[in-house]
Structures are given as structure tokens and as C-alpha cells.
N, C-alpha and C positions, 0 to 999 in steps of 0.2 A: 471578531477577530480585528487584530491591530491594523491600523490605517497602515498602507504602503507596503503590506507583505501580502503575497499571495494566501488565498483561502486554503484551509486545509481540506483535502478529499476524505472524509470520514466514512468508512465502512463499519461492518459488523462484526469482523476478524482482527483482532489486534495486530498480529503479524503482519499481516499484508496490508492492512493499513498504514503500518509504518513504514513499509517499502514505498508507499503513496506518497512519502513526504519528497519523493524526487519524482517527478512526472515528466512525460514526453522525454524519456529517455533516448529515442532514436529521432527526435526532431531536434527542437531548441529546448534543452532541458531547463525545468523550473524548479528551484530548490525551494521547498516550502518550510524548510529550518534554517535561515541562513545565518540566525544568531543563536547564541545560547538561550536567549530568553524565549525566542519562537519554539524552541524545543520544550523549554518549562511550560509555555501555553498548550503545545499539543499532547504534553503527559498529563496536565490537568484535564483537558476535556477528554481524555481517554480514561480517567478514573486512576492516573497514576501520579497524584500531586507531590510535586518537590518544590522546595522554597527557592531554590537557585541552582545555576549550571554554570560550569567554567567553560572555556574554550576547548580545552583539553577533554572535557565530558562530552563535547559535542562532537567533536573527532571520533570518539569511541563509539557514540550512539552511530553515527555514519556508517562505521566500520560495520557494525551489527548489521545495520540496514542493507548494505551492499552484500553481506555475507548470506541474509535471509533471502533477499532477491536473487542472488545466483542459485542457490539451492531449490527455491520454488521454480524458478525457471526450468531449471534441470528436472526435476519432479513433473513439470507441466509437460516437458517434451518427452519424457520417459527415458531420459539418460540418468547414467550413474550420477549421484550427487557428488559435487567438487568436494574433495577431502578437506581443503583448507576453509571452504565455507562451513563444513560441519564442525572444524576445530573452533573456529570464531564463534558459533552458535553455542557450542558445549561450553566453552569458556566462560561465556556472558552468562548463561544459565547455572554456573557452577558458582562464580562470583557473587550474585545476586543472594540476599539475604532477607526478601520479603516473606512475610507471612500473610495467607488468606484469614480474613476475619468476617465472621457472620455478623450482621446487624439485627437489632430487632424488627426491622421492617423487611427481613429475609432477603437480603443483598448481600453480596460479597464486596468488601473493601479491601485493598492491600495497605499492611502496615510495613513501614520499612525501618531500617536500623537506624536512620536519622532523617529529619525534614530535607535535607540537600543531598542525600543519598541517591543520585541519578543511578548508579550502578544497579542498585536494589529492582529500579524501574524497568531498565534494561533486560535483568534476569527474567522478570515477569514476561517480557516480550520475547526473549529467547526461548522459554519454556512454552510459551504459545507457539512457536515457529516448530518447536519439537515435536508437539501434539499433533500438528497438522502433518508436517513431513513425515511423521512414523504412522500416519493413516489411523490415528486414533478418534478423529471426528468425522461424521458423516458427511460427505462432500469431497470434491475434488479439485485440485490445484489446476488453473487454466492461464493462459494469456490473453491480454487485450487483443482485442482483432483490428485495432487501430495502429496502422503501419508506424505511427510516430509514437504510440505510447508503449505499447507491448509490456504493460503495466502485469505482474504476478497477482493474480485474485483467488479468493477461494470460492468455489460454485456450489451452492447449496441449493441451487432452484431443483425442483423436483425430477427435471428430464436431464440436469447436468449438461444443458447446452447453451449457457449463457456466454454471450460473445464480448461483452465489453465491461472493463472493470467498473465504469459507473454509466448508467445510461443517461445521467443527465449531463454528462460532460462527452466521453469519447461516443456513446452510443448517438446522441443528438447532433454530433459534429459529423459523424458518419453518414446519418440520415438526410442531414442537409447537403452534403456535397454530392450525394446519390440524386437527390430531388433537382439540385441543379444542374447537373449533369444529364439528368432526363429531360429536363425543361429546355436545355440548349439543344439536345438532340432533336426533340419536336421541333423547335422553331427550324433549325437547319433544314429539316425533313420538308416543312411547311413552304420555306423558301425555296427549296430546290423544286417542289411540286409546282410552286408558283410560276418559275422561270420556265416552266416545260410547256405552260397550257397557253 
């Protein structure tokens, strides 16, 4: 990752990973694609390589990200999907002209109408969001249990009871906070017990 920028949180589901380019939404938000080049970097890491990105394309990408997050959050809470979010996601899906290509190694790659066509990459992300929101994939949308994060993620665990968007970040942070709270509680109980003897 480029020096000076926050690391990407990469997941296995494209659409929800994309919403993870803005983290700590209910705390001190961390923008992980603050510049057009960082969006290019994120797309490359996720198999959607483009050569360049303009400031306008970055703003459009953020519009899609927020629409996916709003729809995924509503779905996770079993609320009606926001009509405005659905419209944005559909518009991006329609505008993209990416084609899936099978390689000799039996992997899928994306071919775009041009090397700088960020819209094609965003169309792939929108289509991925549609497949999740439409219930076409095995799993369920959930929200991170961290009160400052609340990121939407796609839970594909066998029990569908995953609590954290990422165990290495939010999960560990919550485990450490619980450990320290229990440690302080035990110390306070020990002091109180020593003061009574």
C-alpha cells in the first residue's frame, strides 16, 4: 500500500469490501480512497485494473459506495431498501460495459471498454451488490457489532452468526476492550476486598 494512506480492508465479497473503503462510520470516519489514485489502487487490488481516475470519477465511486452501504444496511436490518440507493446501484450497473473473460488458468478476468473506464469497474461492483441484495448468493448481510464501525458485510459462515466485519480489526479491538474492562473490574474487586480485611 502507498505510504501515508490507511491500509485497505479487503474482504472476499467485492460490493461490501467496496463499502469498507470508508470505515468507522459511527466514530471518526477513515476514508481509505481519499484520492483518485487510491481508488485506482483499490480497483487493481480487487482485479478491476484501470489506468487512471479523475476527481469526478472518484466522487461517482463514492456515490455508489454510499448507495450500496445504505441498501446493505437496510437489508441487514430487514428494512425496505431505500429507493434512491436502488436507483443509484441500478444506474451504475447499466452504465458499466465490462465483460467477464475466462483465462486459460480457469480464472475470471474483467475486460473494460477502455483502460481508463472506471465506470466499467463500478458497473461490476454494482452488479455484485445486486446479486447480494437480490439474495442470489449463499450468505446473509449483517452489520459489524462494533458501535463505531457498523460496516455492512456479507456473512458466509456456516452458522451465519459472524459479529465483526473483520476479526483482525473490529473483532480484536472489541476483544481487547472486553479484556481490559474485565481486568480493571477484577483489580477493583481485589482492592475492595483488601480494604475490607
